[in-house]
C-alpha positions in Angstrom: 0.0 0.0 0.0 2.8 2.4 0.9 4.6 1.5 -2.4 1.6 2.2 -4.6 0.9 5.5 -2.7 4.5 6.5 -3.4 4.0 5.8 -7.1 0.9 8.1 -7.1 2.9 10.8 -5.3 5.7 10.7 -7.8 3.3 10.7 -10.8 1.6 13.8 -9.4 4.8 15.8 -9.1 5.2 17.9 -12.2 8.7 19.1 -11.4 11.4 17.9 -9.1 10.2 15.3 -6.6 10.5 16.5 -3.0 12.1 13.2 -1.7 12.1 14.2 2.0 8.4 15.1 1.9 7.7 11.8 0.0 9.5 9.8 2.8 7.5 11.6 5.5 4.3 11.0 3.5 5.1 7.3 3.2 5.8 7.1 6.9 2.5 8.6 7.7 0.6 6.4 5.3 2.5 3.3 6.6 1.5 4.2 10.2 -2.2 4.3 9.3 -1.9 1.1 7.3 -0.3 -0.6 10.4 -3.2 0.7 12.5 -5.7 -0.8 10.1 -3.9 -4.1 10.0 -3.9 -4.3 13.8 -7.6 -3.5 14.0 -8.1 -6.3 11.4 -6.2 -8.8 13.6 -8.1 -7.7 16.7 -11.5 -8.3 15.0 -10.4 -11.6 13.5 -8.4 -12.9 16.4 -10.7 -15.9 17.0 -10.9 -16.7 13.2 -7.1 -16.5 13.0 -6.8 -19.4 15.5 -8.6 -21.7 13.0 -6.3 -21.1 10.0 -2.7 -22.4 9.7 -1.6 -19.2 7.9 -2.7 -17.0 10.7 -2.6 -19.1 13.8 0.9 -17.9 14.7 -0.1 -14.2 14.8 0.5 -12.4 18.1 -3.0 -12.3 19.3 -3.9 -16.0 18.7 -0.6 -17.1 20.2 -0.9 -14.6 23.1 2.4 -12.8 22.5 0.5 -9.6 23.2 -2.7 -8.9 25.0 -5.9 -7.4 23.4 -5.4 -4.2 25.3 -1.8 -3.9 24.1 -3.0 -4.4 20.5 -5.6 -1.7 20.9 -3.0 0.7 22.3 -0.6 -0.1 19.5 -3.3 0.6 16.9 -4.2 3.9 18.6 -0.5 5.0 18.7 0.1 4.2 15.1 -3.1 5.9 14.0 -2.2 9.0 16.0 1.3 9.1 14.5 -0.2 8.7 11.0 -2.7 11.4 11.5 -0.1 13.8 12.8 2.4 13.1 10.0 -0.1 13.3 7.2 -1.8 16.3 8.7 1.5 18.2 8.9 3.3 17.0 5.8 0.5 16.2 3.4 -2.9 17.7 2.4 -6.3 17.5 4.1 -7.9 15.5 1.3 -5.1 12.9 1.5 -5.6 12.6 5.3 -9.3 12.3 5.0 -9.2 9.6 2.3 -6.6 7.7 4.4 -9.0 7.7 7.3 -11.9 6.6 5.1 -9.7 3.8 3.8 -8.9 2.7 7.3 -12.6 2.7 8.3 -13.8 0.8 5.2 -11.0 -1.8 5.5 -11.3 -2.4 9.3 -14.9 -1.9 10.1 -16.7 -2.8 6.9 -14.6 -5.1 4.8 -13.3 -7.2 7.7 -16.7 -8.1 9.3 -18.2 -8.7 5.8 -15.7 -11.4 5.1 -17.9 -13.8 7.1 -21.1 -12.7 5.7 -20.8 -12.4 1.9 -18.3 -12.4 -1.0 -19.3 -8.8 -1.6 -16.6 -8.1 1.0 -14.0 -8.3 -1.8 -15.8 -5.6 -3.8 -16.0 -3.4 -0.6 -12.4 -4.1 0.2 -11.2 -3.2 -3.3 -12.0 0.5 -2.5 -9.6 1.0 0.4 -7.2 -1.3 -1.4 -7.3 1.0 -4.5 -7.1 4.3 -2.6 -3.3 4.5 -2.0 -2.2 5.7 -5.4 -5.1 8.2 -5.3 -3.9 9.3 -1.8 -0.4 9.8 -3.1 -1.7 12.0 -5.9 -3.8 14.0 -3.4 -0.8 14.4 -1.1 0.8 16.5 -3.9 -2.1 18.3 -5.5 -4.8 18.2 -2.9 -7.3 17.9 -5.7 -9.4 15.2 -7.1 -9.6 14.7 -10.9 -9.4 12.2 -13.7 -5.7 11.4 -13.1 -6.1 10.1 -9.5 -9.3 8.3 -10.8 -7.2 6.5 -13.4 -4.7 5.3 -10.8 -7.6 4.2 -8.6 -9.3 2.3 -11.4 -6.2 0.3 -12.3 -5.5 -0.8 -8.7 -9.3 -1.4 -8.1 -9.7 -3.9 -11.0 -6.3 -5.5 -10.3 -7.5 -6.5 -6.8 -10.2 -8.9 -8.0 -7.9 -11.5 -9.7 -5.4 -10.9 -6.9 -7.7 -11.6 -4.0 -9.7 -14.3 -5.7 -6.5 -16.2 -6.7 -5.5 -16.1 -3.0 -9.0 -17.2 -2.0 -8.8 -20.1 -4.5 -5.5 -21.3 -3.0 -6.7 -20.9 0.6 -10.4 -21.8 0.1 -10.2 -24.8 2.5 -8.5 -22.6 5.2 -11.1 -19.9 4.8 -13.9 -22.4 5.1 -12.6 -23.4 8.5 -12.9 -19.8 9.7 -16.3 -19.2 8.0 -14.7 -16.6 5.6 -16.5 -16.2 2.2 -14.2 -14.8 -0.4 -14.7 -16.5 -3.8 -17.4 -14.9 -5.9 -19.6 -18.0 -6.3 -21.1 -20.5 -3.9 -19.6 -23.4 -6.0 -16.1 -22.1 -5.2 -13.3 -23.5 -7.3 -15.0 -24.0 -10.7 -15.1 -22.5 -14.2 -17.8 -20.0 -13.3 -15.5 -18.5 -10.7 -12.6 -18.5 -13.1 -14.8 -16.8 -15.7 -15.6 -14.0 -13.3 -11.9 -13.6 -12.6 -11.2 -13.4 -16.3 -13.7 -10.7 -16.8 -12.2 -8.4 -14.2 -8.7 -9.0 -15.4 -9.7 -8.2 -19.0 -10.6 -4.6 -17.8 -6.9 -4.0 -17.1 -6.0 -4.0 -20.8 -7.6 -0.7 -21.7 -7.0 0.8 -18.3 -3.3 0.5 -18.8 -3.4 3.1 -21.7 -5.2 5.7 -19.6 -2.1 7.2 -17.9 -0.7 7.9 -21.4 -4.0 9.4 -22.6 -4.2 11.7 -19.6 -0.5 12.8 -20.2 0.6 11.2 -16.9 3.1 9.0 -18.5 4.5 8.0 -21.9 3.5 5.6 -24.6 6.3 3.1 -23.7 4.7 2.4 -20.3 1.3 2.0 -21.9 2.7 -0.8 -24.1 4.4 -2.4 -21.0 1.0 -2.3 -19.2 -0.7 -3.9 -22.2 1.9 -6.6 -22.3 1.7 -7.3 -18.6 -2.1 -7.2 -18.7 -2.1 -9.7 -21.6 0.1 -12.1 -19.7 -2.0 -11.6 -16.6 -5.1 -12.4 -18.6 -3.6 -15.5 -20.1 -2.9 -16.7 -16.6 -6.7 -16.4 -15.9 -7.4 -18.4 -19.1 -5.1 -21.1 -17.8 -6.9 -21.0 -14.5 -10.2 -21.4 -16.3 -8.9 -24.3 -18.3 -7.3 -26.2 -15.4 -9.3 -25.0 -12.3 -6.5 -26.2 -10.0 -4.8 -24.8 -7.0 -1.5 -24.8 -9.0 -3.0 -22.6 -11.7 -4.5 -20.3 -9.0 -1.1 -20.1 -7.3 0.5 -19.1 -10.6 -2.1 -16.3 -11.0 -1.5 -15.2 -7.5 2.2 -14.7 -8.1 1.4 -13.1 -11.4 -0.7 -10.5 -9.6 2.2 -9.8 -7.2 4.4 -8.9 -10.3 1.8 -7.1 -12.4 1.1 -4.1 -10.2 4.7 -3.0 -9.2 6.0 -3.6 -12.7 3.3 -1.5 -14.3 3.5 1.2 -11.7 7.3 1.4 -11.9 6.9 1.6 -15.7 4.5 4.6 -15.4 6.9 6.4 -13.1 10.1 5.8 -15.2 8.3 6.7 -18.4 7.2 10.0 -16.8 10.8 11.4 -16.7 
């Protein structure tokens, strides 16, 4: 999250990047992200005990107490608010707090109720590059909207690939993440393909809005095509192995594309 917000910050700078202010902005955003993650682990402390991937977290193990976790979350939140309030813009701070609220108090509880949680969670997950843009300009517009859209649609194949791999674990904890009740099947894979396909035209928008150059647009198109082909492979195989490949593909897609946008700006 901090990485993508930094990409948004650099893209918004029209002249020389203020690197000191960027580091301070990232520190503030990182603190708020830490606070949100702690709140998530507080809410899910009982569920985390039931899954192998989360059973060793501090709260389930008892490394720290619930009160200590709450205190840590409050301290990081206060630090984040202070840093962003002093070194950033009001709009960036407000959107950061909205992101924390949606992630911690809407998305997290919804995970046990409905797969719509992924849609809700995609909003705070896509806010960071927009927050980075707002930290420089303080103003909303098409450009931060473009950065938001790319990261928004990227999250669906990303999270659903993870959910496919960990579906058995999630079922133990009563977490509903995959978009269909049937779970790991071609219908789910088709939905993942549809969202991934949206990334192909979106990759050209930074060039069209004069945020970056044409080279990065072609890089985004190439990465998006490879990403989409991985979803086709998932649809064909419907296996955990193919979902794992898609998951690692999602880890590569976003940083590669965002770095390309930044480098092509200069």
